[in-house]
Structures are given as structure tokens and as C-alpha cells.
C-alpha positions as CSV (number, residue, x, y, z in Angstrom):
1,M,4.0,-28.0,34.1
2,S,7.3,-26.5,33.0
3,T,7.9,-22.9,33.8
4,T,8.5,-22.3,30.1
5,S,5.2,-23.6,29.1
6,G,1.9,-21.8,29.0
7,I,-1.6,-23.1,28.5
8,Y,-1.9,-26.3,26.4
9,G,1.9,-26.8,26.9
10,V,2.8,-24.2,24.3
11,N,6.5,-23.1,24.7
12,L,6.1,-19.5,25.5
13,V,9.9,-18.8,25.3
14,G,9.9,-20.1,21.8
15,L,6.9,-18.1,20.8
16,F,7.5,-14.9,22.6
17,G,11.2,-15.0,23.5
18,G,12.9,-14.9,20.2
19,N,16.5,-14.1,19.4
20,A,18.4,-12.0,17.0
21,A,18.2,-14.7,14.3
22,T,14.6,-15.6,14.9
23,P,12.2,-12.8,15.9
24,S,9.6,-13.7,18.4
25,L,5.9,-13.3,17.9
26,L,6.1,-10.0,19.9
27,D,9.0,-8.9,17.6
28,V,6.6,-9.3,14.8
29,L,3.8,-7.5,16.6
30,Y,5.9,-4.5,17.5
31,G,8.2,-4.5,14.5
32,R,10.6,-6.9,12.7
33,A,14.1,-7.3,14.0
34,G,16.8,-6.0,11.8
35,A,20.3,-7.4,11.2
36,T,21.4,-6.2,14.5
37,G,18.4,-7.6,16.3
38,S,16.9,-4.1,16.9
39,V,13.1,-3.8,16.7
40,I,11.2,-0.7,15.5
41,P,7.5,-0.8,16.3
42,P,5.3,-0.3,13.2
43,A,3.7,2.9,14.7
44,T,7.2,4.4,15.3
45,A,8.3,3.4,11.8
46,L,5.3,5.2,10.3
47,R,6.0,8.3,12.3
48,N,9.7,8.3,11.3
49,A,8.9,7.8,7.7
50,E,6.6,10.8,7.7
51,R,9.0,13.0,9.5
52,N,12.0,12.1,7.3
53,E,10.1,11.8,3.9
54,T,11.5,14.9,2.3
55,K,15.1,14.1,3.2
56,Q,14.9,10.4,2.3
57,V,13.2,11.0,-1.1
58,A,16.0,13.4,-2.0
59,I,18.6,10.8,-1.1
60,T,16.7,8.1,-3.0
61,A,16.7,10.4,-6.1
62,Q,20.5,10.4,-6.1
63,Q,20.8,6.6,-6.3
64,P,22.4,5.6,-9.5
65,E,19.5,3.3,-10.7
66,I,16.9,6.0,-10.0
67,K,19.0,8.7,-11.7
68,R,19.3,6.5,-14.8
69,A,15.6,5.8,-15.0
70,I,14.7,9.4,-14.6
71,A,17.3,10.5,-17.2
72,A,15.8,7.9,-19.7
73,F,12.3,9.3,-19.0
74,R,13.3,12.9,-19.5
75,S,15.1,11.9,-22.8
76,G,12.1,9.9,-24.0
77,V,9.7,12.7,-23.3
78,A,12.0,15.2,-25.1
79,K,12.3,13.2,-28.2
80,A,8.7,11.9,-28.5
81,G,6.9,13.3,-31.5
82,S,3.5,11.7,-30.8
83,V,1.4,10.2,-28.0
84,D,1.8,6.8,-29.6
85,A,5.6,7.1,-29.7
86,L,5.8,8.3,-26.1
87,L,3.6,5.5,-24.7
88,S,5.5,2.9,-26.8
89,D,8.8,3.9,-25.1
90,R,9.4,1.3,-22.3
91,A,11.7,3.6,-20.4
92,V,9.1,6.3,-20.3
93,M,6.3,3.9,-19.3
94,Q,8.3,2.4,-16.5
95,V,8.8,5.7,-14.9
96,L,5.3,7.2,-15.7
97,L,3.4,4.3,-14.5
98,R,5.5,3.8,-11.3
99,A,5.4,7.5,-10.4
100,N,1.6,7.5,-10.7
101,G,1.1,4.4,-8.5
102,L,0.6,2.0,-11.4
103,G,3.9,0.3,-11.3
104,D,2.2,-3.1,-10.7
105,Q,0.6,-2.6,-14.2
106,S,3.8,-2.0,-16.2
107,A,3.7,-5.5,-17.7
108,Y,0.3,-4.8,-19.3
109,T,1.6,-2.5,-22.1
110,A,-1.4,-2.8,-24.4
111,L,-3.8,-2.0,-21.6
112,A,-1.7,0.9,-20.4
113,K,-1.5,2.5,-23.8
114,R,-5.3,2.2,-24.4
115,A,-6.2,3.3,-20.9
116,L,-3.9,6.3,-20.8
117,R,-5.3,7.5,-24.2
118,S,-8.8,7.4,-22.9
119,D,-11.0,10.5,-23.0
120,T,-12.2,10.6,-19.5
121,T,-15.1,12.9,-20.5
122,D,-16.5,9.9,-22.4
123,P,-18.3,7.5,-20.0
124,K,-17.7,4.7,-22.4
125,S,-13.9,5.2,-22.6
126,L,-11.7,2.3,-21.3
127,A,-10.4,4.3,-18.3
128,N,-14.0,4.9,-17.3
129,T,-15.1,1.4,-17.5
130,L,-12.1,-0.3,-15.6
131,S,-12.8,-1.2,-12.0
132,D,-9.4,0.1,-11.1
133,T,-10.0,3.8,-10.8
134,R,-6.2,4.6,-10.9
135,W,-6.4,4.5,-14.7
136,K,-9.1,7.1,-14.9
137,S,-7.2,9.4,-12.5
138,V,-3.9,9.2,-14.4
139,A,-5.6,9.5,-17.9
140,A,-7.3,12.6,-16.7
141,T,-4.1,14.1,-15.3
142,Y,-2.2,14.0,-18.6
143,D,-5.2,14.1,-20.9
144,F,-3.4,12.6,-23.9
145,A,-6.7,12.2,-25.7
146,N,-7.5,15.9,-25.8
147,K,-4.2,17.7,-25.3
148,G,-1.6,15.3,-26.8
149,L,1.8,15.8,-25.4
150,A,1.2,19.3,-24.1
151,V,0.8,18.3,-20.5
152,I,3.6,15.7,-20.3
153,K,6.2,18.1,-21.9
154,D,5.6,20.8,-19.4
155,P,8.9,21.1,-17.4
156,K,6.9,21.3,-14.2
157,V,5.1,18.1,-14.9
158,I,8.3,16.3,-15.9
159,Q,9.8,17.3,-12.6
160,A,6.7,16.2,-10.7
161,V,6.9,12.8,-12.4
162,A,10.6,12.5,-11.6
163,D,9.9,13.4,-7.9
164,G,7.0,11.0,-7.8
165,Y,9.2,8.2,-9.1
166,A,11.8,8.8,-6.4
167,E,9.1,9.0,-3.8
168,I,7.6,5.7,-4.8
169,A,11.0,4.0,-4.9
170,W,11.6,5.2,-1.4
171,R,8.3,4.1,-0.1
172,E,8.7,0.7,-1.6
173,S,12.1,0.3,0.1
174,L,10.4,0.8,3.5
175,D,8.5,-2.5,3.1
176,K,11.8,-4.4,3.4
177,T,11.9,-3.5,7.1
178,T,8.3,-2.8,7.9
179,P,5.8,-4.7,5.7
180,G,3.0,-2.6,4.4
181,L,4.6,0.7,5.5
182,S,4.4,2.2,1.9
183,N,0.7,1.4,1.8
184,A,0.1,2.9,5.2
185,L,1.7,6.1,4.1
186,T,-0.5,6.3,1.0
187,F,-3.6,5.4,3.1
188,R,-2.9,8.3,5.5
189,A,-2.4,10.6,2.7
190,Q,-5.6,9.6,0.8
191,A,-8.1,8.5,3.5
192,A,-9.8,11.9,4.0
193,Q,-10.5,12.0,0.2
194,V,-12.7,8.9,0.3
195,G,-16.3,9.9,-0.6
196,S,-17.8,6.4,-0.8
197,V,-16.9,2.7,-0.3
198,Y,-16.4,2.5,-4.1
199,D,-13.4,4.9,-3.8
200,I,-11.8,2.2,-1.6
201,L,-12.8,-0.7,-3.9
202,G,-11.4,1.0,-7.0
203,N,-8.0,1.9,-5.4
204,K,-5.7,-1.0,-5.1
205,V,-3.8,0.4,-2.1
206,L,-6.9,1.6,-0.2
207,R,-8.5,-1.7,-0.8
208,E,-5.5,-3.6,0.5
209,V,-5.2,-1.5,3.6
210,V,-8.9,-1.4,4.5
211,T,-9.7,-5.1,3.9
212,K,-6.6,-6.3,5.6
213,A,-7.1,-4.1,8.6
214,L,-10.7,-5.2,8.9
215,G,-9.9,-8.8,8.4
216,V,-12.0,-9.2,5.3
217,P,-10.8,-12.3,3.3
218,A,-9.1,-11.7,0.0
219,E,-11.6,-14.0,-1.6
220,I,-14.2,-11.2,-1.3
221,A,-12.8,-9.9,-4.6
222,F,-14.6,-12.7,-6.3
223,Q,-18.0,-11.5,-4.9
224,P,-20.3,-9.0,-6.6
225,L,-19.3,-5.4,-6.1
226,D,-22.3,-4.7,-3.8
227,A,-21.3,-7.6,-1.6
228,Q,-17.8,-6.3,-1.4
229,A,-19.1,-2.9,-0.5
230,K,-21.3,-4.3,2.3
231,A,-18.4,-6.3,3.8
232,I,-16.6,-3.0,4.3
233,T,-19.4,-0.7,5.3
234,T,-20.7,-3.1,8.0
235,R,-17.4,-3.0,9.6
236,L,-16.2,0.6,9.0
237,D,-17.9,4.0,9.4
238,L,-16.4,5.8,6.4
239,T,-17.1,9.2,8.0
240,K,-14.4,8.4,10.6
241,L,-11.7,8.5,7.8
242,R,-12.0,12.3,8.1
243,D,-10.6,12.0,11.6
244,P,-6.8,12.1,11.5
245,K,-6.5,10.3,14.9
246,F,-8.8,7.5,13.6
247,V,-6.8,7.3,10.3
248,E,-3.6,7.0,12.3
249,S,-5.0,4.3,14.5
250,F,-6.4,2.4,11.5
251,A,-3.0,2.6,9.7
252,H,-1.3,1.1,12.8
253,R,-3.9,-1.8,12.8
254,Y,-3.1,-2.4,9.2
255,L,0.6,-2.6,9.8
256,I,0.0,-5.1,12.5
257,A,-2.0,-7.3,10.1
258,A,0.6,-6.7,7.4
259,A,3.3,-8.1,9.7
260,G,1.5,-11.4,9.4
261,I,-0.2,-11.7,12.8
262,G,-3.7,-10.4,12.0
263,A,-5.6,-7.6,13.5
264,T,-9.0,-9.1,14.1
265,A,-10.5,-11.7,16.4
266,P,-12.1,-14.9,15.0
267,G,-15.2,-14.3,13.0
268,G,-13.9,-11.1,11.4
269,T,-14.8,-9.0,14.5
270,A,-12.2,-6.3,15.3
271,A,-10.1,-7.2,18.4
272,T,-11.0,-5.1,21.4
273,G,-8.7,-3.3,23.7
274,S,-9.9,-5.2,26.8
275,A,-7.5,-7.3,28.7
276,G,-9.5,-10.4,28.1
277,G,-9.9,-9.8,24.3
278,T,-6.1,-9.0,24.0
279,A,-5.2,-12.1,25.9
280,F,-7.4,-14.3,23.8
281,A,-6.0,-12.8,20.6
282,L,-2.5,-13.2,21.6
283,T,-3.1,-16.8,22.7
284,S,-4.7,-17.6,19.3
285,L,-1.9,-15.8,17.4
286,A,0.7,-17.6,19.3
287,A,-0.8,-21.0,18.5
288,Q,-1.3,-20.2,14.8
289,A,2.3,-18.9,14.6
290,R,3.5,-22.4,15.1
291,G,0.8,-24.2,13.2
292,L,-0.9,-25.4,16.5
293,L,-4.4,-24.4,15.2
294,V,-5.9,-25.0,11.8
């Protein structure tokens, strides 16, 4: 057998060696190679992002396209004479939704207007009946149903939205070099607030992080809610989300999965830290990376 071949004749140089143009499997495991071929481990990228967040958000806020969007938002809020006029302003909605973590819903203008005008004290209101709990949270924050424009026109609130928009833009930019990093940051910030599995299922980011880290198939979303809840609670002790060290470890596990190599062993069981388990996982991942297994 050639010295460059491992078990089953797999070329280990091709799989693990890599080069500046084509990152190896281990490059993917420990961080994607940049234009210069440098590799930043996901765990390091996460720590760097948290440490430099304030500075980097401030820099992002000064980018021309961000400044234009925020200026248009401020102008739209200032001239709005009614809630309907405000929520009909595309520039306002673009910033408002993105700053509040609903940027992926900006195309659904009719839904957004109805959901944000919901009275969250009414159990039958749209925001309370949607499975995505982000709508309820945002509707309650601005309370357009009961307070009209009073909250959104508060200078402190306007500044908070502007800051939030710049922060989200910065976080999303991180995914270009470390896939899933923005979600990992959000998960670390919100994990301790999880009271039940339904808080996870109702939050797009938390759902993405938890299910991907646990190896729960995306198709679970088509199952009844109770089945989805069971798929998570049988794999994860929610009380551990109050432990900062566990949350950090779980975020790292998600980042590895988000890099495209998976974080679980076959059968949905979390990969162990044992030498045998790790060797098996890497062997399987190496094969899958080149389509050797189906």
C-alpha cells in the first residue's frame, strides 16, 4: 500500500493535506483557510468575535451602506404620522426587521405589518399564534397596538435600533470566514434564557444551532411539535444551558457542524471524546468528504 494511502486506499494527503487553494478536511474542522491560506479555528474565531465586538460594530456602523440605511430609517420614523405609514415604509422595515433578528422575513411585508401590529396581550392575536416567537417578542417591544408610535419615536429606541442594525450586519459578515459564527454568538447570548424546549423550537437561530449541533435532521420540522421537542430533549439536558462552559462547548460543536463536517456519529449519537470514537468519526468524515460513502 502506498505511504500516501490510508485504510480502504483513501488518499490521506488529498483528504487531510490540502493547500492554500483547496483547504483540507482538517482545515474545515479547525477553520476555513482564507485568501492567504491562514486558518482560524472556529473556537478562536468565536472568542475573537466576542472580544472585539464593540470595536467592530462601531466600524461597521461607519460603512457607507450601513450609514445610508440607518439614515433612511431615522428619516422614515421622523416623518411617519401613523403606524400604518411607518410599517409601509420599506426603508424603515428593512432596518427594523433586520435589527430585531427578523431580516429573513423582510420579503413578507403583509405578514410583518399584521404581526407587528398585534396586541400581544390578546392570546388570539397573530403574533401569539405564529410558531416563530420572534414576532411576539418584537411586537411586544414596540407595542404598536397600544402605544402607536410612542415607543419607536423615542430617541433612545431609535438609537438602539440603529446600533442593533449595525451589530447584525457585523455578525452576518462573520459567516463569510467562519460559517455559523453569527448564530453561535446569538446562541451564547440567549442560551441561559431558555426555559423550555419550545423556546428553542420557536426561535429560528436557537433551533438551527441546537438541531445542527445535535445532528437532528432538518426534516424533523415536518413532524408534530411534540415529536420535535422529544428529538431535542432526549439528546440535550436543557438545564445545562445555564452553565457557561457547557454553552461554550456546545457553540463550538455547532461551529464544527456548520463547517460542513458534522458533529455527531452515525445514528445521531454525539461523537465521544475517546480516541476510538474520534478516529472512527474522522475516518467516516474523510470518506464522506470525497463521496466515498453514501
